[in-house]
C-alpha positions as CSV (number, residue, x, y, z in Angstrom):
1,X,248.2,-58.8,-39.9
2,X,251.0,-58.8,-37.4
3,X,253.4,-61.6,-38.5
4,X,254.5,-62.3,-34.9
5,X,251.2,-62.4,-33.1
6,X,248.9,-63.3,-35.9
7,X,246.5,-60.5,-34.8
8,X,244.8,-58.5,-37.5
9,X,245.9,-54.9,-37.2
10,X,244.6,-51.8,-39.0
11,X,246.4,-51.0,-42.2
12,X,247.2,-47.6,-43.4
13,X,244.9,-48.0,-46.3
14,X,242.1,-49.1,-44.1
15,X,242.7,-46.3,-41.7
16,X,242.6,-43.6,-44.3
17,X,239.4,-45.2,-45.8
18,X,237.6,-44.9,-42.5
19,X,238.8,-41.5,-41.1
20,X,236.9,-38.6,-42.8
21,X,236.7,-40.2,-46.2
22,X,235.0,-37.2,-47.9
23,X,237.9,-34.9,-46.9
24,X,240.9,-37.1,-47.5
25,X,242.2,-38.4,-50.7
26,X,244.9,-40.7,-49.5
27,X,246.3,-43.7,-51.3
28,X,249.0,-46.3,-50.7
29,X,250.9,-47.2,-53.8
30,X,252.5,-50.5,-54.4
31,X,255.8,-49.3,-52.8
32,X,253.9,-48.8,-49.6
33,X,254.5,-45.1,-49.4
34,X,251.6,-42.9,-48.4
35,X,250.6,-39.9,-50.5
36,X,248.5,-38.4,-47.7
37,X,248.5,-34.6,-47.9
38,X,249.2,-34.3,-51.6
39,X,245.5,-33.9,-52.4
40,X,243.9,-33.4,-49.0
41,X,240.4,-32.1,-50.0
42,X,238.0,-33.9,-52.4
43,X,236.1,-30.7,-53.1
44,X,236.1,-28.6,-56.3
45,X,238.8,-26.0,-56.7
46,X,236.3,-23.2,-56.7
47,X,234.9,-24.2,-53.4
48,X,238.4,-24.4,-51.9
49,X,239.0,-20.9,-53.2
50,X,235.8,-19.6,-51.6
51,X,236.6,-21.2,-48.2
52,X,240.1,-19.8,-48.3
53,X,238.8,-16.4,-49.3
54,X,236.2,-16.3,-46.5
55,X,238.7,-17.3,-43.8
56,X,241.3,-14.8,-45.1
57,X,238.6,-12.1,-45.1
58,X,237.6,-13.0,-41.5
59,X,241.2,-12.8,-40.3
60,X,242.0,-9.5,-42.1
61,X,238.7,-7.8,-41.0
62,X,239.1,-9.1,-37.5
63,X,242.7,-7.9,-37.1
64,X,242.1,-4.6,-38.8
65,X,238.8,-3.8,-37.1
66,X,240.0,-4.7,-33.6
67,X,243.3,-2.9,-33.9
68,X,241.3,0.2,-35.0
69,X,239.0,-0.1,-32.0
70,X,242.1,-0.3,-29.6
71,X,243.8,2.6,-31.4
72,X,240.7,4.9,-31.2
73,X,240.1,4.2,-27.6
74,X,243.6,4.9,-26.5
75,X,244.2,7.7,-28.9
76,X,241.2,9.9,-27.8
77,X,241.0,10.8,-24.1
78,X,237.2,11.2,-24.2
79,X,236.9,7.6,-25.5
80,X,238.5,6.2,-22.4
81,X,235.3,5.2,-20.6
82,X,234.6,2.1,-18.5
83,X,232.5,0.6,-21.3
84,X,235.2,1.2,-23.9
85,X,237.8,-0.4,-21.7
86,X,235.7,-3.6,-21.7
87,X,235.3,-3.3,-25.5
88,X,239.1,-3.0,-25.8
89,X,239.5,-6.2,-23.7
90,X,237.0,-7.9,-26.0
91,X,238.9,-6.7,-29.1
92,X,242.2,-8.0,-27.7
93,X,240.7,-11.4,-27.2
94,X,239.3,-11.4,-30.8
95,X,242.8,-10.4,-32.0
96,X,244.3,-13.5,-30.2
97,X,241.7,-15.6,-31.9
98,X,242.3,-14.2,-35.3
99,X,246.1,-14.4,-35.2
100,X,246.8,-17.4,-33.1
101,X,243.9,-19.7,-33.5
102,X,241.9,-19.3,-36.7
103,X,244.9,-19.8,-39.1
104,X,246.1,-23.0,-37.4
105,X,242.5,-24.4,-37.2
106,X,241.8,-23.6,-40.8
107,X,244.9,-25.3,-42.1
108,X,244.7,-28.4,-39.9
109,X,240.9,-29.0,-40.0
110,X,239.8,-27.8,-43.4
111,X,242.9,-27.9,-45.7
112,X,245.1,-30.7,-44.6
113,X,242.8,-32.6,-42.2
114,X,245.8,-33.4,-40.0
115,X,248.1,-31.4,-37.7
116,X,251.3,-30.2,-39.5
117,X,252.6,-27.7,-37.0
118,X,254.5,-29.9,-34.6
119,X,254.1,-31.2,-31.1
120,X,254.7,-27.9,-29.3
121,X,252.1,-25.8,-31.0
122,X,249.3,-28.4,-30.4
123,X,248.8,-27.7,-26.7
124,X,249.5,-24.0,-27.2
125,X,246.9,-23.4,-29.9
126,X,244.2,-25.5,-28.2
127,X,244.9,-23.7,-24.9
128,X,244.6,-20.2,-26.5
129,X,241.4,-21.2,-28.3
130,X,239.8,-22.0,-25.0
131,X,241.3,-18.8,-23.4
132,X,239.8,-16.5,-26.1
133,X,236.3,-18.0,-25.7
134,X,236.5,-17.5,-22.0
135,X,237.7,-13.9,-22.4
136,X,234.8,-13.1,-24.8
137,X,232.2,-14.8,-22.6
138,X,233.3,-13.2,-19.3
139,X,233.8,-9.8,-20.9
140,X,230.3,-9.8,-22.3
141,X,229.0,-10.8,-18.9
142,X,230.9,-8.0,-17.2
143,X,229.5,-5.4,-19.7
144,X,226.0,-6.6,-19.2
145,X,226.4,-6.5,-15.4
146,X,227.8,-3.0,-15.6
147,X,224.9,-1.7,-17.7
148,X,222.4,-3.6,-15.6
149,X,223.6,-1.9,-12.4
150,X,223.7,1.5,-14.1
151,X,220.1,1.2,-15.4
152,X,218.3,-0.8,-12.8
153,X,220.0,0.9,-9.8
154,X,220.7,4.4,-11.2
155,X,221.4,5.9,-7.8
156,X,224.3,3.6,-7.1
157,X,227.8,4.7,-7.8
158,X,229.0,3.7,-11.2
159,X,232.0,1.6,-11.8
160,X,235.2,3.6,-11.8
161,X,238.0,3.2,-14.3
162,X,240.2,1.7,-11.6
163,X,237.5,-0.9,-10.7
164,X,237.1,-1.6,-14.4
165,X,240.8,-2.4,-14.8
166,X,240.6,-4.7,-11.8
167,X,237.6,-6.6,-13.3
168,X,239.4,-6.9,-16.6
169,X,242.6,-8.2,-15.0
170,X,240.5,-10.7,-13.1
171,X,238.8,-11.8,-16.2
172,X,242.1,-12.4,-18.0
173,X,243.6,-14.2,-15.0
174,X,240.6,-16.6,-14.7
175,X,240.5,-17.1,-18.5
176,X,244.1,-18.3,-18.5
177,X,243.7,-20.5,-15.4
178,X,240.6,-22.5,-16.2
179,X,241.9,-24.1,-19.5
180,X,245.2,-25.3,-18.1
181,X,244.0,-28.9,-18.3
182,X,243.4,-28.4,-22.0
183,X,247.1,-27.6,-22.4
184,X,248.2,-30.4,-20.2
185,X,246.2,-33.1,-22.0
186,X,246.5,-31.9,-25.6
187,X,249.1,-33.5,-27.7
188,X,249.7,-34.9,-31.2
189,X,249.2,-38.6,-31.8
190,X,248.7,-41.1,-34.6
191,X,245.7,-43.4,-34.9
192,X,247.8,-46.2,-36.4
193,X,251.3,-47.2,-35.9
194,X,252.5,-46.4,-39.4
195,X,255.5,-44.2,-39.9
196,X,253.9,-42.1,-42.7
197,X,250.5,-41.7,-40.9
198,X,249.7,-38.1,-40.1
199,X,249.5,-36.7,-36.6
200,X,246.3,-35.2,-35.1
201,X,246.1,-32.7,-32.3
202,X,243.5,-33.6,-29.7
203,X,242.7,-33.6,-26.0
204,X,243.6,-37.1,-24.7
205,X,242.5,-37.6,-21.1
206,X,243.6,-40.9,-19.5
207,X,240.2,-41.3,-17.8
208,X,237.1,-40.8,-20.1
209,X,235.1,-39.8,-17.1
210,X,237.5,-36.9,-16.4
211,X,237.2,-35.8,-20.0
212,X,233.4,-35.8,-19.7
213,X,233.4,-33.8,-16.4
214,X,235.9,-31.3,-17.7
215,X,234.0,-30.9,-21.0
216,X,230.8,-30.3,-19.1
217,X,232.4,-27.7,-16.8
218,X,233.9,-25.9,-19.8
219,X,230.5,-25.9,-21.6
220,X,228.8,-24.5,-18.5
221,X,231.4,-21.8,-17.9
222,X,231.9,-20.8,-21.5
223,X,228.3,-20.9,-22.7
224,X,225.3,-21.8,-20.5
225,X,226.1,-19.7,-17.4
226,X,227.0,-16.6,-19.4
227,X,224.0,-17.1,-21.6
228,X,221.7,-17.2,-18.5
229,X,223.2,-14.0,-17.1
230,X,223.0,-12.2,-20.4
231,X,219.3,-13.2,-20.8
232,X,218.5,-12.0,-17.3
233,X,220.4,-8.7,-17.4
234,X,219.3,-7.6,-20.8
235,X,215.8,-8.9,-20.2
236,X,215.5,-6.6,-17.2
237,X,217.0,-3.7,-19.1
238,X,214.4,-4.3,-21.9
239,X,211.6,-4.3,-19.4
240,X,212.8,-1.0,-18.0
241,X,212.9,0.5,-21.5
242,X,209.5,-0.7,-22.8
243,X,207.3,-1.7,-19.8
244,X,206.4,1.6,-18.2
245,X,202.8,1.2,-17.0
246,X,200.4,-1.4,-15.7
247,X,198.2,-3.3,-18.1
248,X,195.1,-1.3,-19.0
249,X,196.4,2.0,-17.7
250,X,195.8,4.9,-20.0
251,X,198.9,6.8,-21.1
252,X,198.6,10.6,-21.2
253,X,200.7,12.9,-23.3
254,X,202.7,13.7,-20.2
255,X,203.3,10.0,-19.6
256,X,204.5,9.6,-23.2
257,X,207.0,12.4,-22.8
258,X,208.3,11.0,-19.6
259,X,208.5,7.5,-21.1
260,X,210.4,8.8,-24.1
261,X,212.8,10.8,-21.9
262,X,213.3,7.7,-19.8
263,X,214.1,5.5,-22.8
264,X,216.6,8.1,-24.1
265,X,218.4,8.0,-20.7
266,X,218.5,4.2,-20.7
267,X,220.0,4.2,-24.2
268,X,222.6,6.7,-23.1
269,X,223.4,4.5,-20.1
270,X,223.7,1.5,-22.3
271,X,226.3,3.3,-24.4
272,X,228.3,4.0,-21.2
């Protein structure tokens, strides 16, 4: 209770008891000093070891695999195709995620359950997390559109390397522009006014309606719209590969050979 106003205020003990109680093992001794962070996870040691091992493996495999992809494409001249340039762009976004996002998220959300990396890294990490998701989504859409045009409209001129670089540059530019509000409104804060209380890194919009609208826009651009485009493009490609005659129409040996040849061509076009 506040001694000046007489208003009941949340205590540190009560705060820690209500925020993620299964993950935190906080206590306030008689001297009033918090022990938050000394034993952050109330899970068995073996489970912590498994989680840490899995995350470490993800980071190592992601960094190693994506660096290998980039090295192979730029090392061998014959690998420098339009499709592979898009794959390199995707690999670079995955590298950003593995190096600049996953380690911070893992420590803050699963190990400590609070943000220990300072005020500056909070908006930087949340911004880059959103950027990498946009990069992956937009690049996958670009790949699907390129293959869609090559297969559905085979007589059209295929995308040149110069055009591919322009598309990739545009994708990266848009991916860095859209999440700017995330960086502007992400900062560290405490849920209670206690000096020893931990800080948390979250998006804090002044107007809840603005947060709702921005979140809806991000969900549409990152997930729903790319998903619809991918379903449409690859659905049409699948139809070209497997639907080759009208229902009830007999397929002759010649038709079968033509269909098989057509499918091989489509698969070749899919590979770029």
